[in-house]
Steps between C-alpha positions, in 0.01 A plus 500: 500500500384142553146612588455670168634188321244282675207742457364339176517155664329624814224674298443180305480297826254760640289472180493120524413518871213735428364265230522205735334690780211594274465139387512374859248764609270394216531134604427585861192700394373214285559250776309719748204531262508124440502422873223753560287329232563163647424627854156617370442153359597336832180636654308217324720225637411261780605625851815280536608564142426870544716520810793321332469716183488821702811397692683407181403819321592699816846343486534590137389856572762519772769376258392756247530771762850384588596513130353849478714613798809354333419675176424840646867616547566439131217725387718810564829370356533785248420770754741343747769494240441863401499611866833321566650658188389847607626434851839396370519810282399722784758344734775538243403864435496590873817300562680690228385839643618401849830375372556816305416705812743289703778559250440878519515479880831313476637758256409777739655315795824446307519867409491605866809300587759740335337822630758704686582850599537656153237336285215734412484341156488155654231617737280625211547166317411309814187713557400433138553127551296511820221678308506238221495215751207658695310553177552133390405371851189719522375382161562138591323533835202685350462237230526213758247671730252548215530137390478350842145632550363260240712194574459191714658162556858405412552793263414746776761335721765532224413867449512564871853362499590740222342778712726402789801513273402851388447610864841364591652695212311807626653453848845475348437812288388691812823390671705617202317829508578548868866424432507757221339756728756429771779533243360833380486632850853376571630662174322826583643491849853425372475794260383727774786387724752568224362846440511581865853360542621692193387832648 
């Protein structure tokens, strides 16, 4: 996986970013203290010089505040990276579960096609396939529902799309189950008709 290959490089970049953020934060703190010290000294200036100095130091304070605002998003770079990695892992896990459930539903659907008048064995296999598909779907939906409670943002949207896929698979499974039931009723009715016609 390319992500795993790049992990050491990304972690190194995160480490360097954290170091630079700390250095920048230290520089901003020192600049604030320096400006505050100079602002205290401005009180002894003549009125015109005082006004000019206060304006200049105010401008510098504003620029420091702008720099602080630009720096703030980088303070959480490691946490952001970890959250994205966990989100990717969660999405892959849930996607695998849903895909597995969808495959089980497809298997069950394919098994219903050959059901005919004399297939008790086929009916049992189909019911077993339906049971396995329902189990896989139920597990996937429960897991998705439990994870959705704590999610927000883009990941929640992605997980909601997985939930929709699982619900669509559930609808298909319900349709397959109805078809199997109809086939069972038809087979039972055919057997009953044969018995009656034989007598």
